[in-house]
VEXBAVEX-452556 format. One line per field, with one value per residue: residue in one letter; residue number from 1; y, x negated, z negated of N, C-alpha, C, O in turn. Coordinates in nm, 3 decimals. Example, Ala and Ser with C-alpha at 12.3 -4.5 7.8 and 13.67 -1.06 7.14 Angstrom:
2
code = a,s
pos = 1,2
nv = -0.569,-0.225
nu = -1.319,-1.285
nw = -0.780,-0.708
cav = -0.450,-0.106
cau = -1.230,-1.367
caw = -0.780,-0.714
cv = -0.330,0.003
cu = -1.320,-1.290
cw = -0.780,-0.787
ov = -0.332,0.114
ou = -1.424,-1.341
ow = -0.846,-0.804
END
This chain:
176
code = x,x,x,x,x,x,x,x,x,x,x,x,x,x,x,x,x,x,x,x,x,x,x,x,x,x,x,x,x,x,x,x,x,x,x,x,x,x,x,x,x,x,x,x,x,x,x,x,x,x,x,x,x,x,x,x,x,x,x,x,x,x,x,x,x,x,x,x,x,x,x,x,x,x,x,x,x,x,x,x,x,x,x,x,x,x,x,x,x,x,x,x,x,x,x,x,x,x,x,x,x,x,x,x,x,x,x,x,x,x,x,x,x,x,x,x,x,x,x,x,x,x,x,x,x,x,x,x,x,x,x,x,x,x,x,x,x,x,x,x,x,x,x,x,x,x,x,x,x,x,x,x,x,x,x,x,x,x,x,x,x,x,x,x,x,x,x,x,x,x,x,x,x,x,x,x
pos = 1,2,3,4,5,6,7,8,9,10,11,12,13,14,15,16,17,18,19,20,21,22,23,24,25,26,27,28,29,30,31,32,33,34,35,36,37,38,39,40,41,42,43,44,45,46,47,48,49,50,51,52,53,54,55,56,57,58,59,60,61,62,63,64,65,66,67,68,69,70,71,72,73,74,75,76,77,78,79,80,81,82,83,84,85,86,87,88,89,90,91,92,93,94,95,96,97,98,99,100,101,102,103,104,105,106,107,108,109,110,111,112,113,114,115,116,117,118,119,120,121,122,123,124,125,126,127,128,129,130,131,132,133,134,135,136,137,138,139,140,141,142,143,144,145,146,147,148,149,150,151,152,153,154,155,156,157,158,159,160,161,162,163,164,165,166,167,168,169,170,171,172,173,174,175,176
nv = 13.323,13.482,13.349,13.108,13.188,13.296,13.064,12.908,13.072,13.060,12.787,12.771,12.936,12.784,12.556,12.675,12.766,12.519,12.396,12.568,12.536,12.283,12.317,12.507,12.402,12.332,12.574,12.875,12.903,12.767,12.830,12.900,12.656,12.485,12.614,12.588,12.310,12.261,12.399,12.240,11.996,12.090,12.184,11.944,11.821,11.993,11.966,11.713,11.464,11.160,10.850,10.760,10.979,11.166,11.404,11.364,11.281,11.506,11.619,11.404,11.395,11.639,11.600,11.378,11.488,11.683,11.526,11.350,11.507,11.780,11.789,11.659,11.862,12.063,11.945,11.938,12.198,12.212,12.226,11.997,12.003,12.105,11.897,11.696,11.802,11.799,11.521,11.447,11.585,11.455,11.196,11.266,11.355,11.109,10.995,11.153,11.096,10.815,10.734,10.525,10.323,10.414,10.323,10.069,10.135,10.284,10.081,9.934,9.769,9.774,10.024,10.295,10.567,10.562,10.425,10.613,10.812,10.671,10.631,10.899,10.962,10.791,10.897,11.156,11.120,10.879,10.656,10.526,10.471,10.656,10.897,10.849,10.815,11.074,11.221,11.108,11.189,11.466,11.469,11.404,11.142,10.867,10.602,10.338,10.206,10.180,9.964,9.869,9.629,9.520,9.695,9.644,9.376,9.415,9.563,9.372,9.184,9.343,9.378,9.116,9.078,9.275,9.168,8.940,9.063,9.193,8.974,8.877,9.092,9.089,8.847,8.913,9.104,8.944,8.785,8.951
nu = -9.459,-9.296,-9.325,-9.199,-8.932,-8.885,-8.913,-8.698,-8.487,-8.519,-8.473,-8.206,-8.089,-8.146,-7.990,-7.737,-7.723,-7.738,-7.501,-7.314,-7.362,-7.261,-6.980,-6.934,-6.871,-6.608,-6.470,-6.301,-6.035,-5.740,-5.719,-5.985,-6.106,-5.983,-6.065,-6.343,-6.370,-6.278,-6.479,-6.701,-6.640,-6.620,-6.881,-7.026,-6.928,-7.024,-7.299,-7.343,-7.473,-7.666,-7.566,-7.760,-7.908,-8.092,-7.986,-7.720,-7.698,-7.677,-7.439,-7.264,-7.272,-7.150,-6.901,-6.803,-6.782,-6.588,-6.362,-6.331,-6.354,-6.274,-6.033,-5.830,-5.788,-5.658,-5.447,-5.176,-5.091,-5.088,-4.921,-4.711,-4.791,-5.053,-5.169,-5.148,-5.315,-5.557,-5.593,-5.613,-5.845,-6.027,-6.033,-6.123,-6.379,-6.494,-6.488,-6.674,-6.896,-6.930,-6.884,-6.727,-6.702,-6.559,-6.304,-6.342,-6.497,-6.314,-6.146,-6.281,-6.263,-6.433,-6.537,-6.501,-6.460,-6.364,-6.128,-5.996,-5.950,-5.780,-5.563,-5.484,-5.408,-5.191,-5.014,-4.967,-4.905,-4.776,-4.898,-5.224,-5.260,-5.088,-5.223,-5.460,-5.356,-5.256,-5.495,-5.628,-5.452,-5.494,-5.754,-5.709,-5.681,-5.486,-5.336,-5.131,-4.928,-5.140,-5.380,-5.562,-5.689,-5.739,-5.937,-6.134,-6.197,-6.300,-6.532,-6.674,-6.724,-6.882,-7.101,-7.199,-7.268,-7.467,-7.657,-7.732,-7.840,-8.053,-8.214,-8.283,-8.431,-8.638,-8.763,-8.856,-9.052,-9.227,-9.335,-9.509
nw = -15.910,-15.752,-15.512,-15.565,-15.602,-15.349,-15.200,-15.297,-15.218,-14.941,-14.897,-14.981,-14.786,-14.557,-14.609,-14.606,-14.337,-14.205,-14.293,-14.183,-13.913,-13.850,-13.876,-13.685,-13.439,-13.468,-13.490,-13.604,-13.563,-13.400,-13.124,-13.058,-13.114,-12.920,-12.684,-12.711,-12.697,-12.437,-12.300,-12.363,-12.229,-11.966,-11.928,-11.945,-11.718,-11.515,-11.543,-11.451,-11.523,-11.533,-11.685,-11.862,-11.932,-12.164,-12.259,-12.306,-12.569,-12.741,-12.644,-12.696,-12.974,-13.045,-12.922,-13.063,-13.320,-13.273,-13.201,-13.422,-13.658,-13.622,-13.465,-13.630,-13.823,-13.687,-13.563,-13.662,-13.610,-13.338,-13.021,-12.836,-12.568,-12.594,-12.735,-12.543,-12.347,-12.487,-12.521,-12.251,-12.179,-12.343,-12.236,-11.986,-12.053,-12.124,-11.872,-11.730,-11.887,-11.881,-11.623,-11.379,-11.559,-11.771,-11.836,-11.937,-12.161,-12.314,-12.377,-12.562,-12.851,-13.066,-13.082,-13.267,-13.203,-12.939,-12.987,-13.142,-12.952,-12.780,-12.954,-13.004,-12.746,-12.710,-12.900,-12.794,-12.518,-12.493,-12.388,-12.300,-12.033,-11.911,-11.953,-11.810,-11.553,-11.509,-11.519,-11.297,-11.097,-11.110,-11.019,-10.763,-10.694,-10.627,-10.775,-10.760,-11.011,-11.208,-11.331,-11.594,-11.651,-11.401,-11.305,-11.497,-11.440,-11.184,-11.245,-11.389,-11.187,-11.021,-11.188,-11.201,-10.932,-10.912,-11.081,-10.936,-10.708,-10.829,-10.903,-10.650,-10.551,-10.732,-10.662,-10.408,-10.472,-10.616,-10.420,-10.288
cav = 13.327,13.536,13.244,13.010,13.250,13.304,12.926,12.870,13.151,13.004,12.658,12.802,12.987,12.670,12.475,12.753,12.761,12.382,12.370,12.648,12.483,12.170,12.361,12.598,12.330,12.330,12.709,12.923,12.898,12.665,12.875,12.885,12.512,12.432,12.673,12.526,12.172,12.273,12.440,12.123,11.902,12.156,12.186,11.807,11.797,12.072,11.914,11.594,11.384,11.015,10.803,10.737,11.106,11.193,11.522,11.317,11.266,11.629,11.627,11.300,11.435,11.743,11.540,11.295,11.579,11.746,11.428,11.289,11.601,11.905,11.766,11.638,11.984,12.148,11.863,11.979,12.328,12.203,12.191,11.871,12.031,12.117,11.761,11.626,11.857,11.749,11.380,11.443,11.630,11.350,11.090,11.325,11.351,10.971,10.975,11.214,11.032,10.673,10.704,10.435,10.236,10.480,10.241,9.962,10.196,10.318,9.956,9.867,9.766,9.795,10.163,10.373,10.692,10.527,10.391,10.739,10.876,10.592,10.660,11.035,10.956,10.728,10.992,11.270,11.082,10.753,10.547,10.565,10.465,10.782,10.998,10.816,10.846,11.220,11.262,11.069,11.279,11.594,11.450,11.373,10.997,10.810,10.457,10.294,10.111,10.168,9.847,9.873,9.493,9.505,9.765,9.572,9.259,9.465,9.599,9.247,9.130,9.428,9.346,8.986,9.102,9.351,9.075,8.859,9.147,9.214,8.853,8.872,9.196,9.038,8.746,8.982,9.165,8.838,8.734,9.046
cau = -9.318,-9.230,-9.326,-9.096,-8.802,-8.875,-8.892,-8.560,-8.399,-8.533,-8.405,-8.063,-8.052,-8.148,-7.871,-7.623,-7.724,-7.707,-7.360,-7.237,-7.380,-7.169,-6.843,-6.924,-6.808,-6.464,-6.420,-6.224,-5.893,-5.700,-5.753,-6.130,-6.132,-5.944,-6.155,-6.475,-6.362,-6.271,-6.612,-6.789,-6.608,-6.656,-7.027,-7.069,-6.894,-7.112,-7.436,-7.343,-7.586,-7.655,-7.523,-7.875,-7.977,-8.099,-7.905,-7.590,-7.698,-7.625,-7.298,-7.190,-7.264,-7.048,-6.774,-6.759,-6.742,-6.461,-6.254,-6.312,-6.348,-6.203,-5.896,-5.734,-5.756,-5.572,-5.343,-5.041,-5.058,-5.091,-4.798,-4.723,-4.872,-5.192,-5.214,-5.165,-5.436,-5.671,-5.609,-5.662,-5.985,-6.106,-6.050,-6.208,-6.516,-6.540,-6.507,-6.803,-7.000,-6.950,-6.849,-6.613,-6.696,-6.486,-6.189,-6.393,-6.540,-6.195,-6.085,-6.370,-6.202,-6.538,-6.581,-6.400,-6.432,-6.276,-5.997,-5.935,-5.902,-5.664,-5.452,-5.439,-5.340,-5.060,-4.930,-4.931,-4.857,-4.702,-4.991,-5.350,-5.240,-5.026,-5.329,-5.550,-5.284,-5.254,-5.631,-5.654,-5.372,-5.566,-5.873,-5.666,-5.684,-5.357,-5.337,-4.998,-4.926,-5.278,-5.397,-5.698,-5.748,-5.789,-6.065,-6.229,-6.242,-6.384,-6.662,-6.744,-6.772,-6.992,-7.215,-7.251,-7.335,-7.590,-7.753,-7.781,-7.927,-8.175,-8.296,-8.336,-8.535,-8.750,-8.831,-8.927,-9.172,-9.317,-9.401,-9.610
caw = -15.939,-15.634,-15.411,-15.603,-15.574,-15.203,-15.153,-15.331,-15.131,-14.807,-14.900,-14.985,-14.655,-14.464,-14.638,-14.558,-14.190,-14.165,-14.317,-14.088,-13.780,-13.830,-13.859,-13.572,-13.330,-13.494,-13.475,-13.718,-13.532,-13.302,-12.989,-13.043,-13.111,-12.789,-12.583,-12.728,-12.647,-12.292,-12.254,-12.374,-12.121,-11.841,-11.921,-11.914,-11.578,-11.430,-11.552,-11.366,-11.569,-11.531,-11.818,-11.951,-11.954,-12.308,-12.290,-12.352,-12.715,-12.800,-12.605,-12.767,-13.115,-13.052,-12.886,-13.176,-13.428,-13.234,-13.205,-13.553,-13.769,-13.592,-13.418,-13.739,-13.897,-13.604,-13.501,-13.703,-13.551,-13.192,-12.952,-12.762,-12.449,-12.636,-12.767,-12.416,-12.284,-12.564,-12.485,-12.112,-12.178,-12.408,-12.135,-11.882,-12.105,-12.108,-11.728,-11.696,-11.967,-11.849,-11.484,-11.364,-11.676,-11.880,-11.873,-12.024,-12.288,-12.391,-12.420,-12.658,-12.985,-13.166,-13.075,-13.338,-13.132,-12.827,-13.043,-13.184,-12.829,-12.736,-13.045,-12.975,-12.616,-12.733,-12.972,-12.710,-12.387,-12.496,-12.356,-12.239,-11.888,-11.868,-11.950,-11.699,-11.429,-11.498,-11.485,-11.159,-11.012,-11.108,-10.937,-10.628,-10.673,-10.663,-10.790,-10.798,-11.122,-11.254,-11.417,-11.648,-11.642,-11.264,-11.299,-11.581,-11.363,-11.076,-11.302,-11.422,-11.060,-10.976,-11.273,-11.157,-10.804,-10.938,-11.139,-10.825,-10.627,-10.906,-10.893,-10.514,-10.542,-10.812,-10.581,-10.301,-10.529,-10.659,-10.300,-10.239
cv = 13.377,13.431,13.140,13.064,13.258,13.165,12.879,12.943,13.096,12.870,12.678,12.851,12.874,12.581,12.545,12.746,12.622,12.353,12.448,12.591,12.369,12.217,12.456,12.531,12.335,12.466,12.748,12.925,12.799,12.705,12.860,12.739,12.454,12.486,12.611,12.384,12.173,12.308,12.322,12.027,11.961,12.158,12.048,11.775,11.868,12.019,11.789,11.504,11.234,10.968,10.780,10.864,11.137,11.316,11.482,11.307,11.388,11.646,11.528,11.336,11.539,11.685,11.458,11.383,11.642,11.648,11.380,11.389,11.723,11.882,11.744,11.766,12.079,12.075,11.909,12.110,12.325,12.167,12.057,11.891,12.042,11.980,11.680,11.672,11.806,11.603,11.367,11.481,11.525,11.237,11.141,11.324,11.210,10.939,11.030,11.141,10.892,10.636,10.611,10.338,10.296,10.396,10.132,10.018,10.231,10.193,9.881,9.879,9.791,9.938,10.251,10.504,10.667,10.496,10.514,10.811,10.803,10.624,10.801,11.040,10.896,10.825,11.105,11.228,10.957,10.634,10.604,10.566,10.595,10.892,10.974,10.849,10.996,11.272,11.229,11.155,11.414,11.586,11.418,11.226,10.944,10.658,10.416,10.190,10.079,10.056,9.842,9.736,9.470,9.573,9.692,9.451,9.302,9.498,9.474,9.185,9.210,9.398,9.216,9.002,9.175,9.260,8.987,8.939,9.171,9.095,8.841,8.973,9.150,8.936,8.811,9.041,9.059,8.781,8.825,9.062
cu = -9.240,-9.222,-9.219,-8.957,-8.780,-8.848,-8.750,-8.462,-8.402,-8.461,-8.254,-8.012,-8.048,-8.027,-7.747,-7.613,-7.685,-7.559,-7.273,-7.246,-7.284,-7.028,-6.826,-6.857,-6.657,-6.399,-6.335,-6.074,-5.866,-5.741,-5.903,-6.170,-6.102,-6.032,-6.294,-6.478,-6.359,-6.408,-6.710,-6.766,-6.647,-6.808,-7.081,-7.042,-6.993,-7.255,-7.452,-7.463,-7.560,-7.626,-7.639,-7.957,-7.977,-8.018,-7.768,-7.584,-7.637,-7.476,-7.214,-7.170,-7.152,-6.909,-6.717,-6.710,-6.606,-6.345,-6.226,-6.293,-6.260,-6.057,-5.798,-5.697,-5.666,-5.450,-5.201,-4.997,-5.050,-4.953,-4.820,-4.808,-5.020,-5.249,-5.236,-5.292,-5.561,-5.698,-5.664,-5.809,-6.077,-6.135,-6.140,-6.354,-6.574,-6.566,-6.644,-6.918,-7.034,-6.917,-6.728,-6.598,-6.616,-6.368,-6.232,-6.433,-6.420,-6.123,-6.167,-6.312,-6.303,-6.592,-6.476,-6.363,-6.337,-6.136,-5.922,-5.876,-5.778,-5.543,-5.396,-5.363,-5.201,-4.964,-4.880,-4.859,-4.768,-4.791,-5.119,-5.335,-5.179,-5.131,-5.421,-5.483,-5.281,-5.392,-5.663,-5.575,-5.442,-5.690,-5.839,-5.669,-5.548,-5.369,-5.199,-5.010,-5.068,-5.291,-5.542,-5.765,-5.808,-5.924,-6.171,-6.284,-6.334,-6.524,-6.742,-6.803,-6.892,-7.117,-7.281,-7.326,-7.467,-7.698,-7.814,-7.878,-8.059,-8.270,-8.359,-8.450,-8.659,-8.830,-8.911,-9.057,-9.273,-9.395,-9.515,-9.721
cw = -15.817,-15.523,-15.439,-15.570,-15.422,-15.144,-15.178,-15.241,-14.989,-14.796,-14.899,-14.850,-14.552,-14.484,-14.586,-14.406,-14.143,-14.183,-14.220,-13.948,-13.752,-13.803,-13.741,-13.453,-13.345,-13.473,-13.596,-13.690,-13.419,-13.161,-12.962,-13.033,-12.973,-12.677,-12.590,-12.674,-12.495,-12.235,-12.259,-12.257,-11.986,-11.822,-11.885,-11.767,-11.485,-11.429,-11.466,-11.397,-11.548,-11.673,-11.914,-11.976,-12.104,-12.351,-12.344,-12.504,-12.785,-12.768,-12.685,-12.914,-13.133,-13.024,-13.002,-13.291,-13.396,-13.250,-13.347,-13.668,-13.741,-13.556,-13.533,-13.815,-13.818,-13.550,-13.536,-13.638,-13.398,-13.138,-12.881,-12.636,-12.482,-12.671,-12.640,-12.345,-12.355,-12.527,-12.344,-12.106,-12.243,-12.310,-12.023,-11.926,-12.087,-11.961,-11.687,-11.766,-11.918,-11.705,-11.478,-11.480,-11.792,-11.926,-11.970,-12.160,-12.376,-12.443,-12.523,-12.799,-13.096,-13.167,-13.141,-13.268,-13.015,-12.878,-13.092,-13.063,-12.778,-12.823,-13.021,-12.843,-12.630,-12.801,-12.881,-12.581,-12.387,-12.464,-12.296,-12.087,-11.834,-11.858,-11.830,-11.566,-11.404,-11.456,-11.340,-11.060,-10.998,-11.020,-10.792,-10.594,-10.714,-10.665,-10.840,-10.908,-11.168,-11.357,-11.466,-11.640,-11.504,-11.249,-11.381,-11.508,-11.249,-11.130,-11.340,-11.295,-11.010,-11.058,-11.233,-11.026,-10.825,-10.995,-11.029,-10.738,-10.697,-10.897,-10.754,-10.497,-10.617,-10.733,-10.470,-10.353,-10.573,-10.539,-10.256,-10.332
ov = 13.324,13.425,13.089,12.991,13.230,13.151,12.816,12.885,13.085,12.844,12.611,12.812,12.869,12.534,12.480,12.722,12.609,12.292,12.399,12.596,12.360,12.162,12.483,12.599,12.341,12.472,12.664,12.945,12.754,12.622,12.812,12.703,12.383,12.412,12.584,12.343,12.094,12.253,12.307,11.982,11.891,12.136,12.037,11.712,11.809,12.025,11.761,11.471,11.190,11.037,10.780,10.857,11.134,11.330,11.558,11.323,11.374,11.682,11.561,11.312,11.529,11.717,11.468,11.354,11.653,11.683,11.371,11.359,11.764,11.948,11.805,11.777,12.167,12.139,11.918,12.130,12.424,12.089,12.009,11.805,11.993,11.950,11.604,11.591,11.773,11.565,11.286,11.416,11.509,11.187,11.066,11.296,11.193,10.864,10.963,11.126,10.854,10.519,10.618,10.276,10.235,10.399,10.106,9.956,10.210,10.200,9.774,9.987,9.825,9.969,10.280,10.547,10.741,10.537,10.521,10.865,10.867,10.643,10.820,11.113,10.944,10.834,11.145,11.293,10.933,10.522,10.717,10.652,10.639,10.972,11.067,10.905,11.041,11.357,11.311,11.188,11.470,11.683,11.406,11.189,10.973,10.596,10.455,10.098,9.963,10.054,9.815,9.728,9.409,9.517,9.681,9.425,9.236,9.463,9.472,9.139,9.154,9.394,9.205,8.947,9.141,9.273,8.962,8.890,9.170,9.112,8.801,8.942,9.171,8.938,8.768,9.032,9.083,8.735,8.778,9.138
ou = -9.134,-9.123,-9.155,-8.874,-8.671,-8.770,-8.689,-8.366,-8.298,-8.394,-8.182,-7.904,-7.956,-7.967,-7.659,-7.504,-7.607,-7.497,-7.169,-7.150,-7.230,-6.961,-6.713,-6.792,-6.584,-6.281,-6.301,-5.994,-5.959,-5.791,-5.943,-6.258,-6.184,-6.068,-6.355,-6.576,-6.428,-6.449,-6.793,-6.862,-6.702,-6.857,-7.172,-7.124,-7.040,-7.324,-7.560,-7.543,-7.446,-7.657,-7.619,-8.064,-7.871,-7.987,-7.707,-7.477,-7.556,-7.397,-7.107,-7.064,-7.071,-6.812,-6.599,-6.607,-6.521,-6.242,-6.110,-6.223,-6.181,-5.968,-5.691,-5.585,-5.604,-5.358,-5.116,-4.877,-5.011,-4.879,-4.933,-4.889,-5.104,-5.365,-5.333,-5.367,-5.660,-5.813,-5.754,-5.888,-6.191,-6.247,-6.224,-6.443,-6.687,-6.659,-6.721,-7.026,-7.151,-6.923,-6.638,-6.493,-6.607,-6.333,-6.166,-6.405,-6.423,-6.049,-6.125,-6.313,-6.265,-6.684,-6.373,-6.248,-6.242,-6.037,-5.799,-5.766,-5.681,-5.433,-5.274,-5.265,-5.105,-4.847,-4.764,-4.763,-4.694,-4.763,-5.121,-5.392,-5.215,-5.128,-5.456,-5.547,-5.301,-5.402,-5.719,-5.625,-5.448,-5.727,-5.928,-5.661,-5.499,-5.407,-5.156,-5.091,-5.110,-5.220,-5.633,-5.887,-5.913,-6.016,-6.285,-6.404,-6.433,-6.623,-6.864,-6.917,-6.991,-7.228,-7.403,-7.435,-7.568,-7.815,-7.934,-7.984,-8.165,-8.391,-8.475,-8.552,-8.772,-8.953,-9.023,-9.161,-9.394,-9.508,-9.609,-9.814
ow = -15.783,-15.450,-15.347,-15.516,-15.373,-15.051,-15.092,-15.193,-14.924,-14.696,-14.826,-14.806,-14.470,-14.387,-14.528,-14.353,-14.049,-14.096,-14.178,-13.872,-13.642,-13.716,-13.701,-13.374,-13.245,-13.441,-13.679,-13.781,-13.351,-13.085,-12.855,-12.955,-12.916,-12.586,-12.486,-12.612,-12.431,-12.132,-12.170,-12.194,-11.901,-11.711,-11.803,-11.701,-11.388,-11.327,-11.415,-11.309,-11.546,-11.770,-12.035,-12.037,-12.167,-12.470,-12.419,-12.563,-12.876,-12.856,-12.736,-12.972,-13.225,-13.093,-13.035,-13.351,-13.484,-13.307,-13.388,-13.765,-13.826,-13.610,-13.533,-13.865,-13.877,-13.498,-13.447,-13.615,-13.336,-13.197,-12.869,-12.602,-12.407,-12.640,-12.631,-12.291,-12.290,-12.505,-12.320,-12.036,-12.201,-12.301,-11.971,-11.846,-12.042,-11.930,-11.618,-11.709,-11.913,-11.669,-11.562,-11.497,-11.898,-12.044,-12.071,-12.263,-12.497,-12.540,-12.568,-12.858,-13.208,-13.243,-13.081,-13.273,-12.995,-12.817,-13.083,-13.070,-12.736,-12.772,-13.019,-12.830,-12.570,-12.765,-12.890,-12.540,-12.292,-12.508,-12.247,-12.019,-11.725,-11.764,-11.758,-11.477,-11.292,-11.368,-11.268,-10.953,-10.889,-10.954,-10.708,-10.476,-10.823,-10.566,-10.949,-10.900,-11.167,-11.457,-11.388,-11.626,-11.490,-11.189,-11.338,-11.512,-11.220,-11.066,-11.325,-11.296,-10.964,-11.003,-11.231,-11.009,-10.762,-10.961,-11.030,-10.700,-10.634,-10.885,-10.741,-10.436,-10.572,-10.737,-10.440,-10.288,-10.567,-10.554,-10.192,-10.305
END
């Protein structure tokens, strides 16, 4: 009987810990939420991981939870400046996560998370381009009349070139 009670208590404790762990990312107040989000983006930047690094899975899970679950619960209490900062940090996260391909990822209509970031950017900044321009200014990059289509075309060309190079390398290895 004691073992059954201990087992039930252990199960209850595990459920409690699991439920608390999910909400820990959101924090108990707006300031903690914003600081936690900033820390996540800063940590991703410092780690400087390649896009295929498995460590991204944990970061992506937290990022998704913050954007989709936490942000809506604090949105009404946030100032316009805080909303702008959140949108900028979200785009910055995508920059660190996807490198130069971040523009293409944010433009993916089939990615609900990307679309949520785009919508939050529009609400706070008026457009995604405004957020990207601000981010690039902060990084010291200036692009006049930033055009996401131009970058998308550049990435497509680079992909085609990479494919050609891959075929050439393959031929070289086949000869040896």
